[in-house]
py3Dmol code that shows the C-alpha trace and the ligand (Angstrom):
import py3Dmol

protein = """\
ATOM      1  CA  UNK A   1       1.346 -16.582 -18.418  1.00  0.00           C
ATOM      2  CA  UNK A   2       1.226 -14.496 -21.594  1.00  0.00           C
ATOM      3  CA  UNK A   3      -1.171 -11.605 -22.079  1.00  0.00           C
ATOM      4  CA  UNK A   4      -3.749 -13.572 -24.105  1.00  0.00           C
ATOM      5  CA  UNK A   5      -3.899 -16.342 -21.508  1.00  0.00           C
ATOM      6  CA  UNK A   6      -4.094 -13.806 -18.695  1.00  0.00           C
ATOM      7  CA  UNK A   7      -7.058 -12.076 -20.336  1.00  0.00           C
ATOM      8  CA  UNK A   8      -8.848 -15.434 -20.604  1.00  0.00           C
ATOM      9  CA  UNK A   9      -8.003 -16.051 -16.936  1.00  0.00           C
ATOM     10  CA  UNK A  10      -9.526 -12.666 -16.055  1.00  0.00           C
ATOM     11  CA  UNK A  11     -12.724 -13.521 -17.936  1.00  0.00           C
ATOM     12  CA  UNK A  12     -12.863 -16.840 -16.089  1.00  0.00           C
ATOM     13  CA  UNK A  13     -12.360 -15.058 -12.762  1.00  0.00           C
ATOM     14  CA  UNK A  14     -15.339 -12.794 -13.473  1.00  0.00           C
ATOM     15  CA  UNK A  15     -17.538 -15.785 -14.337  1.00  0.00           C
ATOM     16  CA  UNK A  16     -16.449 -17.692 -11.218  1.00  0.00           C
ATOM     17  CA  UNK A  17     -17.104 -14.769  -8.890  1.00  0.00           C
ATOM     18  CA  UNK A  18     -20.593 -14.486 -10.402  1.00  0.00           C
ATOM     19  CA  UNK A  19     -21.291 -18.225 -10.225  1.00  0.00           C
ATOM     20  CA  UNK A  20     -20.181 -18.386  -6.598  1.00  0.00           C
ATOM     21  CA  UNK A  21     -22.335 -15.406  -5.573  1.00  0.00           C
ATOM     22  CA  UNK A  22     -19.523 -13.015  -4.691  1.00  0.00           C
ATOM     23  CA  UNK A  23     -20.556 -10.503  -7.360  1.00  0.00           C
ATOM     24  CA  UNK A  24     -23.954  -9.914  -8.912  1.00  0.00           C
ATOM     25  CA  UNK A  25     -24.563  -7.329 -11.628  1.00  0.00           C
ATOM     26  CA  UNK A  26     -21.881  -5.222  -9.959  1.00  0.00           C
ATOM     27  CA  UNK A  27     -18.382  -5.809  -8.666  1.00  0.00           C
ATOM     28  CA  UNK A  28     -15.142  -6.375 -10.593  1.00  0.00           C
ATOM     29  CA  UNK A  29     -11.727  -8.011 -10.679  1.00  0.00           C
ATOM     30  CA  UNK A  30      -8.542  -6.594 -12.208  1.00  0.00           C
ATOM     31  CA  UNK A  31      -5.026  -7.853 -12.814  1.00  0.00           C
ATOM     32  CA  UNK A  32      -1.773  -5.915 -12.981  1.00  0.00           C
ATOM     33  CA  UNK A  33      -0.456  -5.780 -16.552  1.00  0.00           C
ATOM     34  CA  UNK A  34       2.117  -8.605 -16.974  1.00  0.00           C
ATOM     35  CA  UNK A  35       4.384  -6.472 -19.159  1.00  0.00           C
ATOM     36  CA  UNK A  36       3.948  -3.066 -17.520  1.00  0.00           C
ATOM     37  CA  UNK A  37       3.485  -2.868 -13.726  1.00  0.00           C
ATOM     38  CA  UNK A  38       2.279   0.738 -14.098  1.00  0.00           C
ATOM     39  CA  UNK A  39      -0.889  -0.457 -15.825  1.00  0.00           C
ATOM     40  CA  UNK A  40      -3.735  -2.786 -14.994  1.00  0.00           C
ATOM     41  CA  UNK A  41      -6.410  -4.688 -16.919  1.00  0.00           C
ATOM     42  CA  UNK A  42     -10.099  -4.463 -16.056  1.00  0.00           C
ATOM     43  CA  UNK A  43     -13.322  -5.013 -17.978  1.00  0.00           C
ATOM     44  CA  UNK A  44     -15.471  -2.220 -19.327  1.00  0.00           C
ATOM     45  CA  UNK A  45     -18.504  -1.482 -17.153  1.00  0.00           C
ATOM     46  CA  UNK A  46     -20.526  -4.670 -17.461  1.00  0.00           C
ATOM     47  CA  UNK A  47     -21.997  -7.379 -15.215  1.00  0.00           C
ATOM     48  CA  UNK A  48     -19.233  -9.928 -14.486  1.00  0.00           C
ATOM     49  CA  UNK A  49     -21.198 -12.908 -15.804  1.00  0.00           C
ATOM     50  CA  UNK A  50     -21.472 -11.243 -19.238  1.00  0.00           C
ATOM     51  CA  UNK A  51     -17.795 -10.336 -19.674  1.00  0.00           C
ATOM     52  CA  UNK A  52     -15.738 -11.464 -22.697  1.00  0.00           C
ATOM     53  CA  UNK A  53     -12.073 -10.912 -23.613  1.00  0.00           C
ATOM     54  CA  UNK A  54     -13.125  -8.051 -25.924  1.00  0.00           C
ATOM     55  CA  UNK A  55     -14.394  -6.140 -22.875  1.00  0.00           C
ATOM     56  CA  UNK A  56     -10.973  -5.918 -21.255  1.00  0.00           C
ATOM     57  CA  UNK A  57      -9.456  -2.432 -21.081  1.00  0.00           C
ATOM     58  CA  UNK A  58      -6.026  -1.146 -20.055  1.00  0.00           C
ATOM     59  CA  UNK A  59      -5.673   1.562 -17.400  1.00  0.00           C
ATOM     60  CA  UNK A  60      -2.914   3.693 -15.947  1.00  0.00           C
ATOM     61  CA  UNK A  61      -2.659   3.405 -12.163  1.00  0.00           C
ATOM     62  CA  UNK A  62      -4.441   6.769 -11.756  1.00  0.00           C
ATOM     63  CA  UNK A  63      -7.482   5.218 -13.470  1.00  0.00           C
ATOM     64  CA  UNK A  64      -6.970   6.836 -16.891  1.00  0.00           C
ATOM     65  CA  UNK A  65      -8.275   4.497 -19.624  1.00  0.00           C
ATOM     66  CA  UNK A  66      -5.580   3.909 -22.266  1.00  0.00           C
ATOM     67  CA  UNK A  67      -7.465   2.010 -24.962  1.00  0.00           C
ATOM     68  CA  UNK A  68     -11.129   2.730 -24.257  1.00  0.00           C
ATOM     69  CA  UNK A  69     -12.451   3.397 -27.738  1.00  0.00           C
ATOM     70  CA  UNK A  70     -16.178   3.770 -27.204  1.00  0.00           C
ATOM     71  CA  UNK A  71     -16.179   1.496 -24.164  1.00  0.00           C
ATOM     72  CA  UNK A  72     -17.340   2.885 -20.812  1.00  0.00           C
ATOM     73  CA  UNK A  73     -15.094   2.103 -17.820  1.00  0.00           C
ATOM     74  CA  UNK A  74     -16.264   1.199 -14.327  1.00  0.00           C
ATOM     75  CA  UNK A  75     -16.740   4.252 -12.117  1.00  0.00           C
ATOM     76  CA  UNK A  76     -14.896   2.504  -9.271  1.00  0.00           C
ATOM     77  CA  UNK A  77     -11.715   1.630 -11.197  1.00  0.00           C
ATOM     78  CA  UNK A  78      -9.846   3.914  -8.748  1.00  0.00           C
ATOM     79  CA  UNK A  79     -10.021   1.151  -6.131  1.00  0.00           C
ATOM     80  CA  UNK A  80      -7.716  -0.977  -8.264  1.00  0.00           C
ATOM     81  CA  UNK A  81      -5.187   1.670  -9.301  1.00  0.00           C
ATOM     82  CA  UNK A  82      -4.937   3.083  -5.775  1.00  0.00           C
ATOM     83  CA  UNK A  83      -3.906  -0.325  -4.459  1.00  0.00           C
ATOM     84  CA  UNK A  84      -1.491  -1.163  -7.290  1.00  0.00           C
ATOM     85  CA  UNK A  85       0.260   2.186  -6.714  1.00  0.00           C
ATOM     86  CA  UNK A  86       1.322   1.344  -3.161  1.00  0.00           C
ATOM     87  CA  UNK A  87       1.320  -2.458  -3.069  1.00  0.00           C
ATOM     88  CA  UNK A  88       3.966  -3.974  -5.357  1.00  0.00           C
ATOM     89  CA  UNK A  89       2.880  -7.429  -4.128  1.00  0.00           C
ATOM     90  CA  UNK A  90      -0.684  -6.860  -5.362  1.00  0.00           C
ATOM     91  CA  UNK A  91      -1.182  -8.630  -8.689  1.00  0.00           C
ATOM     92  CA  UNK A  92      -4.969  -8.846  -8.654  1.00  0.00           C
ATOM     93  CA  UNK A  93      -7.717  -6.876  -6.905  1.00  0.00           C
ATOM     94  CA  UNK A  94     -11.388  -7.746  -6.392  1.00  0.00           C
ATOM     95  CA  UNK A  95     -14.126  -5.310  -5.418  1.00  0.00           C
ATOM     96  CA  UNK A  96     -17.512  -6.773  -4.563  1.00  0.00           C
ATOM     97  CA  UNK A  97     -20.744  -6.250  -2.644  1.00  0.00           C
ATOM     98  CA  UNK A  98     -20.588  -9.794  -1.256  1.00  0.00           C
ATOM     99  CA  UNK A  99     -23.801  -9.956   0.806  1.00  0.00           C
ATOM    100  CA  UNK A 100     -22.641 -11.630   4.033  1.00  0.00           C
ATOM    101  CA  UNK A 101     -19.808  -9.146   4.634  1.00  0.00           C
ATOM    102  CA  UNK A 102     -22.127  -6.125   4.712  1.00  0.00           C
ATOM    103  CA  UNK A 103     -23.386  -6.554   8.320  1.00  0.00           C
ATOM    104  CA  UNK A 104     -19.781  -6.488   9.598  1.00  0.00           C
ATOM    105  CA  UNK A 105     -19.096  -3.195   7.854  1.00  0.00           C
ATOM    106  CA  UNK A 106     -22.023  -1.447   9.532  1.00  0.00           C
ATOM    107  CA  UNK A 107     -22.055  -2.857  13.076  1.00  0.00           C
ATOM    108  CA  UNK A 108     -18.454  -2.618  14.234  1.00  0.00           C
ATOM    109  CA  UNK A 109     -18.405  -6.403  14.766  1.00  0.00           C
ATOM    110  CA  UNK A 110     -14.989  -7.564  13.592  1.00  0.00           C
ATOM    111  CA  UNK A 111     -14.856 -10.103  10.814  1.00  0.00           C
ATOM    112  CA  UNK A 112     -12.130 -12.631  11.716  1.00  0.00           C
ATOM    113  CA  UNK A 113     -11.150 -16.034  10.314  1.00  0.00           C
ATOM    114  CA  UNK A 114     -12.871 -18.975  12.035  1.00  0.00           C
ATOM    115  CA  UNK A 115     -12.542 -21.733   9.413  1.00  0.00           C
ATOM    116  CA  UNK A 116      -9.186 -23.097   8.244  1.00  0.00           C
ATOM    117  CA  UNK A 117     -10.040 -22.409   4.592  1.00  0.00           C
ATOM    118  CA  UNK A 118     -10.598 -18.754   5.444  1.00  0.00           C
ATOM    119  CA  UNK A 119      -7.190 -17.852   6.902  1.00  0.00           C
ATOM    120  CA  UNK A 120      -6.362 -16.097   3.617  1.00  0.00           C
ATOM    121  CA  UNK A 121      -8.612 -13.200   4.599  1.00  0.00           C
ATOM    122  CA  UNK A 122      -5.959 -12.169   7.155  1.00  0.00           C
ATOM    123  CA  UNK A 123      -6.018 -11.804  10.934  1.00  0.00           C
ATOM    124  CA  UNK A 124      -8.799  -9.245  11.080  1.00  0.00           C
ATOM    125  CA  UNK A 125     -10.755  -7.382   8.420  1.00  0.00           C
ATOM    126  CA  UNK A 126     -10.876  -3.614   8.900  1.00  0.00           C
ATOM    127  CA  UNK A 127     -13.651  -1.320   7.686  1.00  0.00           C
ATOM    128  CA  UNK A 128     -12.976   1.815   5.644  1.00  0.00           C
ATOM    129  CA  UNK A 129     -15.694   4.438   6.052  1.00  0.00           C
ATOM    130  CA  UNK A 130     -15.966   6.897   3.172  1.00  0.00           C
ATOM    131  CA  UNK A 131     -17.696   9.346   5.498  1.00  0.00           C
ATOM    132  CA  UNK A 132     -14.610   9.823   7.697  1.00  0.00           C
ATOM    133  CA  UNK A 133     -12.837  11.912   5.098  1.00  0.00           C
ATOM    134  CA  UNK A 134     -15.321  12.527   2.301  1.00  0.00           C
ATOM    135  CA  UNK A 135     -18.596  13.151   4.178  1.00  0.00           C
ATOM    136  CA  UNK A 136     -21.914  12.365   2.554  1.00  0.00           C
ATOM    137  CA  UNK A 137     -21.270  10.736  -0.815  1.00  0.00           C
ATOM    138  CA  UNK A 138     -22.950   8.003  -2.882  1.00  0.00           C
ATOM    139  CA  UNK A 139     -20.387   5.707  -1.137  1.00  0.00           C
ATOM    140  CA  UNK A 140     -18.791   4.933  -4.504  1.00  0.00           C
ATOM    141  CA  UNK A 141     -15.021   5.224  -4.871  1.00  0.00           C
ATOM    142  CA  UNK A 142     -15.281   7.431  -7.907  1.00  0.00           C
ATOM    143  CA  UNK A 143     -12.063   9.428  -7.933  1.00  0.00           C
ATOM    144  CA  UNK A 144      -8.355   8.910  -7.424  1.00  0.00           C
ATOM    145  CA  UNK A 145      -8.327  10.644  -3.998  1.00  0.00           C
ATOM    146  CA  UNK A 146     -10.838   8.152  -2.617  1.00  0.00           C
ATOM    147  CA  UNK A 147      -8.954   5.228  -4.164  1.00  0.00           C
ATOM    148  CA  UNK A 148      -5.685   6.353  -2.607  1.00  0.00           C
ATOM    149  CA  UNK A 149      -7.285   6.957   0.786  1.00  0.00           C
ATOM    150  CA  UNK A 150      -8.704   3.431   0.748  1.00  0.00           C
ATOM    151  CA  UNK A 151      -5.314   1.983  -0.254  1.00  0.00           C
ATOM    152  CA  UNK A 152      -3.643   3.842   2.632  1.00  0.00           C
ATOM    153  CA  UNK A 153      -6.232   2.428   5.026  1.00  0.00           C
ATOM    154  CA  UNK A 154      -5.678  -1.126   3.792  1.00  0.00           C
ATOM    155  CA  UNK A 155      -1.901  -0.836   4.273  1.00  0.00           C
ATOM    156  CA  UNK A 156      -0.353  -4.319   4.175  1.00  0.00           C
ATOM    157  CA  UNK A 157      -3.653  -6.200   4.700  1.00  0.00           C
ATOM    158  CA  UNK A 158      -5.267  -8.586   2.212  1.00  0.00           C
ATOM    159  CA  UNK A 159      -8.891  -7.620   2.697  1.00  0.00           C
ATOM    160  CA  UNK A 160     -10.995  -4.668   3.829  1.00  0.00           C
ATOM    161  CA  UNK A 161     -14.675  -3.840   4.125  1.00  0.00           C
ATOM    162  CA  UNK A 162     -16.287  -0.653   2.859  1.00  0.00           C
ATOM    163  CA  UNK A 163     -18.977   0.617   5.225  1.00  0.00           C
ATOM    164  CA  UNK A 164     -22.450   0.231   3.713  1.00  0.00           C
ATOM    165  CA  UNK A 165     -20.966  -0.865   0.417  1.00  0.00           C
ATOM    166  CA  UNK A 166     -18.867  -4.042   0.168  1.00  0.00           C
ATOM    167  CA  UNK A 167     -15.325  -5.356   0.281  1.00  0.00           C
ATOM    168  CA  UNK A 168     -11.912  -5.226  -1.363  1.00  0.00           C
ATOM    169  CA  UNK A 169      -9.587  -8.215  -1.710  1.00  0.00           C
ATOM    170  CA  UNK A 170      -5.936  -8.172  -2.749  1.00  0.00           C
ATOM    171  CA  UNK A 171      -4.223 -11.243  -4.214  1.00  0.00           C
ATOM    172  CA  UNK A 172      -0.797 -12.340  -5.423  1.00  0.00           C
ATOM    173  CA  UNK A 173      -2.532 -13.703  -8.547  1.00  0.00           C
ATOM    174  CA  UNK A 174      -6.005 -13.832 -10.073  1.00  0.00           C
ATOM    175  CA  UNK A 175      -6.572 -17.283  -8.569  1.00  0.00           C
ATOM    176  CA  UNK A 176      -5.456 -16.098  -5.162  1.00  0.00           C
ATOM    177  CA  UNK A 177      -7.744 -13.049  -5.225  1.00  0.00           C
ATOM    178  CA  UNK A 178     -10.713 -15.181  -6.325  1.00  0.00           C
ATOM    179  CA  UNK A 179      -9.971 -17.777  -3.636  1.00  0.00           C
ATOM    180  CA  UNK A 180      -9.792 -15.154  -0.887  1.00  0.00           C
ATOM    181  CA  UNK A 181     -12.945 -13.395  -2.120  1.00  0.00           C
ATOM    182  CA  UNK A 182     -14.987 -16.591  -2.055  1.00  0.00           C
ATOM    183  CA  UNK A 183     -13.755 -17.577   1.397  1.00  0.00           C
ATOM    184  CA  UNK A 184     -14.312 -14.058   2.735  1.00  0.00           C
ATOM    185  CA  UNK A 185     -18.003 -14.506   1.922  1.00  0.00           C
ATOM    186  CA  UNK A 186     -17.989 -18.038   3.426  1.00  0.00           C
ATOM    187  CA  UNK A 187     -16.365 -16.800   6.638  1.00  0.00           C
ATOM    188  CA  UNK A 188     -18.791 -13.903   7.022  1.00  0.00           C
ATOM    189  CA  UNK A 189     -21.806 -16.170   6.627  1.00  0.00           C
ATOM    190  CA  UNK A 190     -20.449 -18.720   9.100  1.00  0.00           C
ATOM    191  CA  UNK A 191     -19.499 -16.021  11.592  1.00  0.00           C
ATOM    192  CA  UNK A 192     -23.044 -14.655  11.627  1.00  0.00           C
ATOM    193  CA  UNK A 193     -24.402 -18.161  12.218  1.00  0.00           C
ATOM    194  CA  UNK A 194     -21.875 -18.824  14.972  1.00  0.00           C
ATOM    195  CA  UNK A 195     -22.537 -15.453  16.642  1.00  0.00           C
ATOM    196  CA  UNK A 196     -26.196 -16.446  16.964  1.00  0.00           C
ATOM    197  CA  UNK A 197     -25.130 -19.589  18.841  1.00  0.00           C
ATOM    198  CA  UNK A 198     -22.677 -18.081  21.309  1.00  0.00           C
ATOM    199  CA  UNK A 199     -19.040 -17.240  21.819  1.00  0.00           C
ATOM    200  CA  UNK A 200     -16.704 -18.053  18.946  1.00  0.00           C
ATOM    201  CA  UNK A 201     -13.240 -19.568  19.144  1.00  0.00           C
ATOM    202  CA  UNK A 202     -11.549 -17.937  16.167  1.00  0.00           C
ATOM    203  CA  UNK A 203      -8.368 -19.219  14.544  1.00  0.00           C
ATOM    204  CA  UNK A 204      -5.376 -18.127  16.614  1.00  0.00           C
ATOM    205  CA  UNK A 205      -2.841 -15.728  15.061  1.00  0.00           C
ATOM    206  CA  UNK A 206      -0.356 -18.603  14.844  1.00  0.00           C
ATOM    207  CA  UNK A 207      -2.896 -20.813  13.091  1.00  0.00           C
ATOM    208  CA  UNK A 208      -3.663 -18.057  10.584  1.00  0.00           C
ATOM    209  CA  UNK A 209       0.048 -17.587   9.813  1.00  0.00           C
ATOM    210  CA  UNK A 210       0.638 -21.333   9.506  1.00  0.00           C
ATOM    211  CA  UNK A 211      -2.262 -21.797   7.087  1.00  0.00           C
ATOM    212  CA  UNK A 212      -1.308 -18.762   4.983  1.00  0.00           C
ATOM    213  CA  UNK A 213       2.225 -20.159   4.602  1.00  0.00           C
ATOM    214  CA  UNK A 214       0.758 -23.436   3.290  1.00  0.00           C
ATOM    215  CA  UNK A 215      -1.774 -21.908   0.883  1.00  0.00           C
ATOM    216  CA  UNK A 216       0.028 -22.321  -2.440  1.00  0.00           C
ATOM    217  CA  UNK A 217      -0.568 -23.567  -5.979  1.00  0.00           C
ATOM    218  CA  UNK A 218      -1.909 -26.962  -4.850  1.00  0.00           C
ATOM    219  CA  UNK A 219      -4.769 -25.410  -2.901  1.00  0.00           C
ATOM    220  CA  UNK A 220      -5.491 -22.590  -5.329  1.00  0.00           C
ATOM    221  CA  UNK A 221      -5.464 -24.800  -8.436  1.00  0.00           C
ATOM    222  CA  UNK A 222      -7.613 -27.486  -6.838  1.00  0.00           C
ATOM    223  CA  UNK A 223     -10.283 -24.911  -6.023  1.00  0.00           C
ATOM    224  CA  UNK A 224      -9.859 -23.182  -9.410  1.00  0.00           C
ATOM    225  CA  UNK A 225     -10.465 -26.434 -11.319  1.00  0.00           C
ATOM    226  CA  UNK A 226     -13.722 -27.004  -9.449  1.00  0.00           C
ATOM    227  CA  UNK A 227     -14.920 -23.424  -9.832  1.00  0.00           C
ATOM    228  CA  UNK A 228     -14.067 -23.465 -13.582  1.00  0.00           C
ATOM    229  CA  UNK A 229     -16.260 -26.523 -14.023  1.00  0.00           C
ATOM    230  CA  UNK A 230     -19.127 -24.865 -12.160  1.00  0.00           C
ATOM    231  CA  UNK A 231     -18.736 -21.701 -14.282  1.00  0.00           C
ATOM    232  CA  UNK A 232     -18.394 -23.756 -17.527  1.00  0.00           C
ATOM    233  CA  UNK A 233     -14.978 -22.319 -18.340  1.00  0.00           C
ATOM    234  CA  UNK A 234     -11.676 -24.053 -19.261  1.00  0.00           C
ATOM    235  CA  UNK A 235      -9.127 -24.114 -16.447  1.00  0.00           C
ATOM    236  CA  UNK A 236      -6.414 -22.435 -18.548  1.00  0.00           C
ATOM    237  CA  UNK A 237      -2.647 -22.838 -18.350  1.00  0.00           C
ATOM    238  CA  UNK A 238      -1.872 -20.970 -15.151  1.00  0.00           C
ATOM    239  CA  UNK A 239      -0.392 -22.920 -12.278  1.00  0.00           C
ATOM    240  CA  UNK A 240       0.678 -19.783 -10.498  1.00  0.00           C
ATOM    241  CA  UNK A 241       1.101 -19.391  -6.786  1.00  0.00           C
TER     242      UNK A 241
END
"""
ligand_1 = """\
1
MN
Mn -18.998 -0.890 -5.417
"""
view = py3Dmol.view(width=600, height=400)
view.addModel(protein, "pdb")
view.setStyle({"model": 0}, {"cartoon": {"style": "trace"}})
view.addModel(ligand_1, "xyz")
view.setStyle({"model": 1}, {"stick": {}})
view.zoomTo()
view.show()
């Protein structure tokens, strides 16, 4: 996908995440630059449902804006760069305050996949607590040290929660990161409902691995087409994995 198409795809991803309730006025999605892996693309600070191609900015992995002009970047851009620095497989990163994940980040109850569509979240979702290393803060990841500490915590995982704040999702493409973000919210909501009913039989580790291995372009593009329609956006050319 060329740069112009990728920027349109990133706009679409923002609109979908807003339409599906994963982001509200806050939260963001980035993509690694297709021509320079040491840079990433992310909107200026704006509510995701309002974002246009003209809002997209280029950043160095340490969060330095490279073409800002008079545009104001997101304070929490360090989440994205910190992950891209240490995860060559990460092509897209989502940060959100997805409502149903919040209780898991503050209770110590582990968020784990329980629906086949949700295997993409990984075997278990860990919680990064800003207080462990940084003490009392506004809980925002507002500098490169915090971004790198979070990335170290995430390690090879696909998802993580931020205590009292939200979640981070890592994808192999924009469509993959959007898919996992939406199903992370779905899983969290279902898990709370199931916990109220009794003991849960989660997906087994082997089931999670089997489903992840089968989650490719067919699944991602089928969901993407539907979400594009709901967000009133064209599907675009990407049939990426
Ligand atoms: Mn945030």
